[in-house]
C-alpha positions, 0 to 999 in steps of 0.5 A: 820774325823767325821765318824772315831771311837775315843778313849779317850786319857787316853785310848791310852797311854802306861804306862811309868816307873817313872823317878826321874827328875832333879831339876831346881837348878841342871840344867847345862849349858853343860852336857851329856844329854839335859833336857826337862821339861815343860817350853817353851824352847825346851831344858831347860839345861843339866845333867850328871845324867843317873838316870834321862834319859828316856830309853824307846822307842822313839819318845815321847811327853812331856806335861807340866802339869802346862804349857800345853806345848807340845814337840815332842822328838825323841832323848835321854833326861833327864826330869825335875822334876816338871810337866813333863809328858811323853806321848807315844801312843799305836802302833795303832797310828803314833807318829807324828799324835798323836803329831799333834792332841795334838797340835790341842786341846784347853786345858782350862787354870787352871793357875799353876794347873795341866792339865793332868786330862783334857787332858786325857778326850779328844777324839782322832780319830783313822783312819788307820795308813796309813791314819794317815801318809797321814794326817801327810804328808799333815800337814808337807807340809803346815807347811814347807811353813809356817816355811819358811815364818816365817823364812823370817819374823824373819830375816826381824824383826832382820834387822829392830831392827838393823836400829836404833843402826846403825843410832844412831852410825852414828850420835853420833860417828861423833861429832868431825868431826862436831865440836860439842865438847864433854862435861862431862855429869855431867856438863849438866845433873843431875843424880840419882841412885835408892835406895837399897831396902830390900825385906821385904820393898816391898808390893803387893799394894802401890807405883809402883817401876821401876826396870830394867825389867820395862824399855822397848824400850822407854816405861815403863811396870810395869807388874810384878813390885814391890811396896813400901808403901805410907808411905815410898814413901812419906816419907824418899824415897820422893826424889826418886819419878820420874817426867814427863820428867825424862829419866830412864836408866838401869845400871845392867844386860841389861845396857842401856835400856832407857825410858822417864816418861810420865804423865800417868806413875805416880806415880812411885818410882825409884828402884835400878839399874835404874838411872834417868837423867834430863838436867840442862839447856834446853837452852844448852841441850834439854832433848829429845836430851839427851834421844837419846844420852843415847840410842846411842851405843857409850854411852852404850858401853862406860859404858859397857867397865867400867862395873863390875861383871862377871855373870851380868854387873853393872855400877855405878855413878863413871862410869857415871861421866867419860862419855862425850856426844856431844853438838851440837848447840840447833837448830841442837839438835832439828833437830836431835830429829825431824828426830830420833822421826819420824824414831822411829815411822816408825821402831816401826810401822814396828816391830808391823806389822812384829810381827802381821804377825808372829802371823798370821802365828802361827794362820794359823798353828792352823787352819791347825791342826783344819781342819786336825782333824775335817773334 
């Protein structure tokens, strides 16, 4: 396509009358008109405010001025207030050709700054409309095959994610039939809630604090977490410092995320909505066995039944104290842990492979677009 004449994107856009967008705080869960904004979700919410509805000719492309997101829209919609730009090419362009070209370009990131001034400087090729339609047909034929493969990958990943809960349920729901016996969790394990910390006590740099979002699939991820001053962390909150081997359990929002503290995670301080567990006597209850008990659907669902809160589920110490856990002989505990650890690694490896394949499929789409608009 190198011999085809080009124009700057800024020169081929129709002028769109200004529309007052919907503020994020005014998004509804249901409504007459879907809201399309610059976020990653295709539909961000709903509104009944007709003044925010785009009444021009469709289809159009929504461009996120801050996020660089692109969305092809061919239905009536309202726009989000911040950073949502409506792009409609002149009649010399096929709408899908225009959209796929926008997807093919690489706009340099400016963080949360605006990007439209960069976008409008890109040059778009201008073959005949007939040739544009042929290019679109070739792209969509190849994309259909990729989408089919991606759908199969997503189904496979969803099936993989169900493996562990099913196996844990199978093991721990049969405690009575195996004559393990059930014991109160407070007789066998120490547990402690994190402190309620006020917003002004947070710091940008200090002792990292574990919140609900930091506890992820057996591991700790502090990205986006908060911090407390060293003075507080080593003073009045010293007893909230976690130790190697502590099992962290989330008790608000997403109940039942579990992770074990490792040496490389320290130093760390507990935050509200996270409880830490530690066995009282390793000769009776192995700490790594307790970890798997806490991850089991039977334990988590038993807590959820007691949870409070309508918008967000919450459980507290009084709920945890009511819970009973299975206590097989120590040798059997270790055998169960060995099998679950091995299976966990296999499932994790499978998930990583499936995620990598999904990433490869996205890259393949980008390669197809690059080829379509560069040669």
